[in-house]
C-alpha positions in Angstrom: 109.3 101.6 101.8 106.4 101.8 99.5 104.5 104.2 101.7 106.2 107.4 100.4 103.8 110.1 99.5 100.9 108.5 101.2 99.0 110.4 103.9 99.8 109.6 107.4 96.2 110.0 108.6 96.0 106.3 109.5 97.7 103.0 109.1 95.1 102.0 106.5 96.6 102.1 103.0 100.2 102.2 104.5 101.1 98.7 103.4 104.8 99.3 104.0 104.3 100.1 107.7 102.0 97.2 108.1 104.6 94.9 106.4 107.3 96.3 108.7 105.2 95.4 111.8 104.6 91.9 110.3 108.3 91.4 109.7 109.2 92.5 113.2 106.6 90.1 114.6 108.1 87.3 112.5 111.4 88.1 114.1 113.1 88.9 110.8 114.2 92.5 111.6 117.1 93.3 113.8 117.6 97.0 113.2 115.4 99.8 111.9 117.3 102.9 110.6 115.7 106.2 110.1 116.5 109.9 110.1 113.1 111.0 111.6 111.4 108.1 113.3 108.3 110.3 113.8 107.8 110.1 110.0 107.8 106.3 110.1 104.9 106.0 112.6 102.8 109.1 112.2 100.5 108.6 115.2 101.4 108.0 118.9 99.4 104.8 118.8 101.4 103.5 115.8 104.7 104.7 117.4 103.9 102.9 120.6 102.9 99.7 118.8 106.2 99.8 116.9 108.2 100.3 120.1 106.3 97.6 121.9 107.0 95.1 119.1 110.6 96.1 118.8 111.0 95.6 122.6 109.4 92.2 122.5 111.5 91.0 119.5 114.7 92.8 120.5 114.7 95.0 117.3 116.9 98.0 117.7 116.0 101.5 116.4 118.7 103.9 115.2 118.6 107.5 114.1 121.2 110.3 113.6 121.4 110.7 117.4 122.0 107.2 118.4 121.1 103.5 118.8 118.1 102.5 121.0 116.9 99.3 122.4 113.2 99.6 123.2 113.4 96.7 125.6 115.5 98.9 127.9 113.5 101.4 130.1 115.9 104.4 129.5 115.9 103.9 125.7 112.1 103.7 125.7 112.0 106.9 127.7 114.3 108.7 125.3 112.3 107.4 122.3 109.1 108.6 123.9 110.6 112.1 124.4 111.8 112.3 120.8 
């Protein structure tokens, strides 16, 4: 991603995150891999928007602990707790 080193105070100026959301919305992303998902979407609002889009477009999220499908209630619950 091209957001590295950019402050997470807002989505503004984070073109990589905005592009990721656009690619998910275009149904071109099947899986997002990450070590710390909280670093990907720095605010709860952004995190929930990412989860919502992933759930709608059936994009899976994966980290070191497992694979999650945000369209399933239990996986959304786990992602919310993390």
